[in-house]
N, C-alpha and C positions, 0 to 999 in steps of 0.2 A: 565703392570708394569710402563712403562713410563708415561701413562696417569694418574696413581695413584700418581706418584711423582709430575707431573705437577699440579694436583689438590691441593696437599698439599702445593706446592710452592705458588700457587695463594692464598690459604687460609692464608698462612703466610704473604704474601704481604698485604692482607686486614687487618689482625690483627695489623701489624706494622704501617699501614697507619692511624690507629686509635690511637695506643699507643704513637708513637713518637711525633705527634703534641700535644697530651695531656700532655706529660711530658715537652715539650718545653713551653707550656702555664703556667704550674705549676711553672717552674723555673723562668719565666719572672715575674709572679705575686709576687713570693717571693723576687726576686731581687728588684722590684719596691717598695715593702713594706719595705725592709731593707734600701733603700736609702731615704725613707720618701715621695715618690711620692703619696702614698695612704693615707697620714695623713688626708687630707681634707675630703676625702670620708668617712673615719672611724669616723671623728668628726661629720660630718653631720648625719651619721647613728646613732651614739650615741644620738645626740640631738633629732632625730626623734623618737627613741624608748622611750626616757624619756618623750617626749611630748605626746606620745600615751598611757602612763600608765593610769590605773584607777584613778579617782579623790580621793584625800585624804581629811580627815576632817581638819578644822582649827587647828593649833597648839595653844592650849589655854595657853601654858606656856609662849608664846612670844607675847608682845604687842608693837606696833609701835606708837609713837607719832610723827606725820608728820607735819612739819611746811610748809603749802601750800601757794599758791598764795594769797589766801584771808587773811591769817595771815600776810604775808609780806605787803600786801596793808594796813591792819589795823595799823600795827606798823609804816609804812611809812619809813622804814629804812632797809638796808641790807649792811653788815652782821647784823644779829640779835644782838641788844645791850646786853651787859652782864647783865643788869638789868632784861630783859625778861627771859633770860636763868636761872638766879638765882631764880627768882620767880617761874618758872616752876619746877625746881628741888625741891624747898621747898614744893610746892604743891604735887608733886608725892610722896615725902618721907612720907607725912602724911598718905598715904594709904598703907604703909609698903610693897613695892615691895621687892623681894628677892635681886635683883641687878638692877642697872640702868646703861645703856651704853649711853654716850653722843657722838654721831657721828657728832660732830661739832668741828672743829679745833679752839683752843683758846690759841695760842702761844703768842699772843699779846693782850693787853686790847682793848675792843670795848666799849667805854663809850656811855651813862652813866651806872653806876652800877658795875664797875669792882671790887670794894671792896666787894660788896655784893656777887659776884660770888666767889671770893677767900674764903670768909667766908663759903659759901655753900660747896665748895670743901673740906674744913677742917672738916666740921661738918658731912657730909654724907660719912660714911665709906664704904658703898656698891656701891659707884659710880666708874665707870671706864671711864676715859677720854682717848682721842686719840692722836696719833702722827703718823708721817710717817717716815719710815726708808730708803726706796728705791724709786726711784733712788736719789731723792733729799730729804734730811731729813727736817722734820718740827717738831719742838720741842713740847713736851706736855705742858700743863699748869704748871707753876712753883709750887714748894713746895708740889707736890703730890708724895707719895711713889711709887716705881716701880710696886708693885703689883696692883696698881690702874691705870695703864697705859697699853693701848694696841694699836698696830698699825693697820691702816686701809688700808694698801697697797693691791692692787689687781693684780693678774697675768692674763694677757690675752694671748690667743694663736695667731698664725700668722694670723688667719682670723678675729681677733678682738673680738672673743667670749670668755667668761670666763667659764672655766670648772674645775678649780682647786682653792683651797683656801690655802693660805700660813698661817700656824698656828704658826710657830716660825722660827727665823733665827738669826744668829750672826749680830751684828751691824757692818755696813761697817767701821765706824770710830774706832771701837774697837772690834776685833774678840773675845776677852775674855768675852765680855758682850753679853747676849742673850736677845732677845726681843720676846714677845708673842703678838699674834693678839688680837684685841678687842673681836671677837667671842669666842676665847679660854678662855680669862679672864672671860667673862660673864659665860661660861659653868662651869669653874672651881669654881667660887664663888657660882653658883646655886647648883652644885652637892656637894659642901662641906657641905652644910646644910643636905644633904641626907647621909652624912658619907662616901662619895665617893671622894677619893683624886686623883690628877694627879700624874702619875709616868711614868717611862720609860717602854717601852714594854718588853715583855718576849721573844717572838719569834724574834722580831727585837728590839735590845736595843736602836736604835736611834728613834724609833717610840714613840708615846704618848699613854698612857693607863689610862682609868678611871675605877677603880675597876677591873673587869674581862674583860672589853671591850677594846681591843687594836685597835686603829685606824690605818687601813692599810696605810702605807706610799707610796706616789707617787714616782716612779723611772723614770729615764731618758727614758726608753723604755716601760713604762707601757701601756697596751692596744694598742691603735692605735698611740701612740706617738713614735717618733724616734729622739733620740739625744737631747731631751728637757732638759734644765737646771733644775735640781732637787735640787737646793740649799735649805738649811733649811729643814723644815718638811712641806710637802705639802699633801693635801688631795683631792681626786677626789670628785666632788660635786654631790650629789644626791638631786637635788632641789625638794621641795614639789610641787605637781602638782594639782592645783585647781584654779577656778576663784578667790576665796578669800582664801588666804593662811594664813594670820595673821590678827588679829583684829587691826584696825588702827583708831586712834583718832587724831583730829587736835588740834592745840593750842586753837582755838576758842571754840571747844567742852569743853575743860577743864575749860576755863575761864567762860563759860556760867554756868556750874554747880557750880563753886566756887562762882559766884555772885547770886546764888539762882534761876537760870533759868532751873535747872534740878535736878534730884534725885542724891544726893551724893553717895548712895549705888551703883550706876552704876560704879563710879570710884573705889570704894572699891572692887567691884567684878572684875573690869577690871585689877587692878594693884596689888591687895593683893597677895603676895607670888609669883609673876611672874617676868619674865625678861622683863624689859622695855627698849626699844631702842628709843632714840631721834635723829631725823635727818630731813633733808630738803626734802620735796616731792613736790617742785615747779618745773614745767617743765622749767621755765625761767633760773633756776640755772644750769640746765643740769648736775646734779649729777647722771648720768645713768651708768648702767652696761649692756653690751650686752650679751644676751643669747637667744637661740632658744629652750632650753630644757623645757620651760614652755609654756603651751597652754593658749590662751585667754588673752594675755598681751595687755595692752594699755599704751603707744604706742607699736606696735608690736615689739617683740624682745628686749624689754628694761625693766629693773626694776631699781628702785631707789637704790642708794648706801646703804641706811639704810636697805632696804629690803634684799639686798644681805647678809649683815651681819646677819640679822635675819635668813636667810636660813642656814647659816653656823652653828650658835649656835643651831638652831633647830635640824640640822642633828646630831650634837654631843650629845646633851642631849637626843634626841629620840632614838639614837642608844644605849646609856647606860641604859636608864630607860625602854624603850619599845621594844628593840631589832629590831628597824627599820633598814633595810639593809643599810650598807655603801658600796659604789661602790668598788669592788675589781677586780683584773685582774689575769689571769693565768701567770705562769712562761713562759718565751719565748719558751722553748722547747715544752711545751704542746700546745701553740698557733700555732706553725708551724706544729706540728703533726696533729692538727685539720684541718688546711688549706690543708695539703697534703691529708688527708683522704677524704675530699670532692672532690678534684681533681681526686683521684684514683676512687672514687665512680662514677664520670661522665664517666671515661674511662671504668670501669667495666660494667656500664649500656649499653654503646655503644656496647661492645663486646657481652653482654648478649642478647640484643634485635635484633641487626643487622636489624633494621627496622626504617626508618626515623620517621614515625608517632608514633610508640611506644616509641622511644627514646625521642621525643618531650614531650610526656605525662609524661614519667618518670622523665625527667629533671624538668618539671614544678612542679610535685608533690614534688620532692626532694628540689627544691628551696623554695617552700612554707613551707616544713618541717624545712628547715634550718632557715628561718625567724622566724617561730613559736618557735623553740628551743631558738634562740637568744633572742626573746622577753621574753620568760619565764625566762631565765637567768637574764635579766635586772630587772624583777620584784623581783627576789630573791637577787639582788645586785651584779651580776657578769656581767662585760663587756667583752664579748668574741669577737674574730675577725670575725664578720659576713660578712663585706664587701669583704675582700680578698677571703674568702671561697665561697661567692656567685659569685664572679668574675670567679674563676677557674671552678666552677660548670657550670655556664651559658656559658662561652666562650668555655670550652671543649665540653659542650653539643652542642653548635652551630657548632663548627668545626666538631664534629662527625656527627651531622645531615647533614652538608654540604657534608662531605665525603661519607656518605651513599647515599645521594641524587645523587651525581655525579656517584657513583658506580652503583646505581640502574639505572640511565639514561644510563650509559655505557652498562650495561647488557641488558637493553631493546633494545638499538640500535643494539647490537650484535645479539639479537634474531630476530629483524626485518630484519637485513641484511641477516642472515642465512635463515630465512623464505623466503625472497624475492629471494635469490639465488636458493633455492630449487625449488620454483615455476617457476622461469625463466628457470632453467635447465630442469625441467620436461616438460615445454611447448615446448622447442626446441626438446626434445626427442619425445614428444607426437605427434607433428606436422610433425616429420620426420620419424625416424626408426619405431616407433610404428604403424604408418599408414601403412607402408610397411609390417610389421609383421602381422597386422590385415588382409591385403589383402591375404597374403600367407596362413594364417590359414583358411580363407574362402574358398580358392581354394582347400586346402587339405581336408576340410570337404566335399566339393562338389565332390571331387575326379575327378576334371576336369583339373588337372595340370600334365603335363608330368614330368618325373624325371629330364630330362635335363633342363627344364624350372625352376623346383623347385631349382635345384642347382644354376642356374643363379641368381634367385631371392635371394637366401640365400647369395650368394657372394655380391650382391648389398646391401643387408641388413648389412652385415659385413662392407662393405665400408662406408655406411652411418653412422654406429655407430662410427667407427674410425674418420670419418670426423667431426662428432658432438663433439667428445672428443677433437680433435685438435682445433676446433673453440672455445670451452669453455676455453681451456687453454690460447689461444691467447687473448681472450676477457678479462680474468682475469688479464693478464699481461699488456696489452696495453690499457685497458678500452676504446676500440673503440666504437664510436657511430654508431654501425652497428647491423644488425639483419640477422641471417641465416634462410632462409626458408627451408622447408622440402626437397626440391629438390636440396639443396646445394647452391642456389643463395644467395649472400651476398648483403644486401640492405644498402645504406647509409641513416641513419635516419635523417640526416640534410636536406634531400630533403623535399619539401612541402608534406603534407599528401595526397593531391590529387594524386601526382605522385606515392607515395608509395602504395596507394590503387590499382592503376592501375597495378603496377609491381606485387603485391601479386596476384591480380585477374588473370592476364594473365599467370603467371608462374605456379600457382597452377593448373589451368585447363589443363596444359600440362603434369601433372603427370599421371602415369599409374594406374588410378582407374577405376574399371569396369563400374560404372554408367556414367562416362564422355563419354563413347563410343557411347551412344545413344543420346547425345546432338545434337539438330538441331539449336537452337537459343541461342546465348550468347549475353547478353546486359549488359552494365554498364554505369553509369552516376554518377560521384562524384563531388559534389559542392566544390569549393575551401574553405579552412579554413586558416585564417591568422596564421602565426607561433607563435605569442605571446600567443595564447590560448592553446598551447600544448607543454608540455615538451618532451624531448627525450624519457623518460620512457613511457609517455602516447602514443607517436607514436608507440613505440615498442609493447605495449600491444594491441593497436587497430589493428595493422597489424597481430598480432598473433590471434586476435579474428576473423578477416576476413579469415585468412588461415584455422583456425579450422572449421569454418562453411562450407567453400567450400570443405574441405576434407570430412566432414560428408556427404555432398551431393554426392561426388564421391563414397563414400562407401555404403551409405544406400538408396539413392533416386532411387530405381529401376524404370526403365521405364521413367526416366526424359528426356524430350526433350527440355525444355525451362528453362533457368537460367538467372536471372537478379540480379545485385548488384547496389545499389544506395546510395548516400550520399546527404542529404538535410539539409539546414538551415531553421529554422522557429522560430521566436520570441525568439531568444537567446538560442535555443536548436539545436543540430545537431543530426540527425538520420541516422544511417548506417543500411541498411536493405538488406537481401539476401532472394530471393524468388525463389522457384522451383515448378515444377508441377509433382514431383515424387510420390513415393508410400506413402509418409507421415511418421509420427512418432508415437511412443507410448508416449502419453502425460504424463503417469505416471512414465516413466523411466527417471532417472537423472544420466547420466554418468559423467566421469571425465571431458569431454569436456564442458558439461553444467555447471558444478561447476566452471570451469575456466572462462566461460563467465560471470557468476554471480559475481565472484570475481572481474573481470575487471569493471563491472558496479558499484560495491560497491566503488571501489577506485576512480572512476570518479564521484561519487555522482550522478549517473544516474540510469537507469533501463534497464533490459533486459527481453525480452519475446521471447518465442519459441512456436508457435502454428500451428496446422494443418488448412489448408484453406478449406472452405466449398466445393469448386468445386473439388480441388485435389491439393496436394502438401503441402509445409511447408514454413512458414515465420519465419525467425530469425531477431530480431531487437534490436539494442542497441541505446539508446538515452541518451545524457548527456548535461549538461549546458556548454555553451562556453563563459560565462562572465568572467571567471578567471581560471587560472591553478589550477588543483587539488592539494590541500595542502598536502595530504597524499603521493602522488607520488613524489612531490617535496622534501618532507622530506626523503623519501627512497633514492632518488637520492643523497642527501647530505650525508646520512649515507654510501652509497655505495662508495663515494669518500674517506671515512676514512679507507676502507679496505686496 
């Protein structure tokens, strides 16, 4: 019963050693997410998923007219004079675009041609000019109605990347007046022709809605954001992803066609019924927006400001007319339930498998599954918290893997220690009381032992058994570096191995074995072996080997008259051999003593042989390398010290 209770207690310790660290990791990840420490990781994850999406076709509804370095060089002036802009607007209007957005600030005249530009502004009713409202206001061109003005302010995150678009906000100088962005004005004008008007949202009255499509508003803690200023109406950006996202023409391309160097139908096809955005695409002007959400950018991680506005208007129009996904996020409660679920899954897998290798495989599969699910959600327009979920899954999996690894190592070491203790105890008993018992049994079988002698031998056996028990208790408590021989002699294993061999040899031959009584010649010669080549445990087992072999001679080598024991070094090997001229052995029989010798040879990474000699007798020989200590016994010794 006590054993059953102890096993249940150990099992409970194992379970809680997995569960408690997992819960702690889960709590820490949630804490770090709540205080914003994981924002950067979640932003990078979002950018990576967006960049890895399948390529999309060019949005044919949006065309960019980019004033590039060649155009600026031809005009030989910057800012671009009002005359050139007015001329461009008149040219574009001929091809009947649905709406034109001028992403060039014109709050002050840039001569020559300012009067021409003012006239163009008045004549072209589908033109949207720009202003800036934050942080420093830049006024729009004068005399334009408010519905033909949109701001071009951009919101960047703390890492400098742009992932949100500001669609509308109160003007800082007058909170009662509301301003709309250039992309929203362009989308509003374009969709009005389709009979789709801008209105307030239904589910969220502060959101914007075109027809039945409500644009999901960005909140302070949407997705991976924490405590971000959500003033006005903001929208998470779902950039178009392809090498060529919009058709782009330069000012030179348009002038060439106008002067008869190209086919006018190209401009009619390019601009007719479309959204046209005019802006600067010259690297020297440095009108860049930073983003890593688009693949194959040149320069890397940057798009021109005019293209940024093209992405925003394209996102709105494509969502309304084509159902293209707009990025949405879950409510906070669902996000944290999702994170907790993956953390619990890691803990459950650890308790289910209880195997380091299986747990590693399951965590790897679960991680791939999580990434795959998150990627699928991004394709469908949902940004879910993949980074925190992956963190709790991988960290919990790693902790559980480490826990199981350490637990597995501990169990293996305990098994090794127990096995070693059993072998060591058996050897002490085998070389002592069991040898005495074998002698008594042989005499009883031969019926050549008187009753008084039998009683005396049994008393001696009883004494030996008790003495062995006391020795093992003391050794377990004191961890003495000693060895008890079968005759009760205690050897100090710190002595040189040569001296130990001599002690074992001389004292074992004094034991009362029948075959020792016929010995005439006893010879020994043990070559010295430096202490650094043998550990205490190796010395112990070598002495036990010598004692075991000598005891076998005393019990089985009938008619033996000559016994020799020798230890020799030769080319990095040491050979311990015992040779007698007794009755010999049965080469097919493998008793416990032989198994013990083979086990010692295995631990020493050496070899053992026992064979009958041609003339007469038996040779037992143990050979092992002396270049370094045996690593297995060294490890057993370290584990023994843990008991």
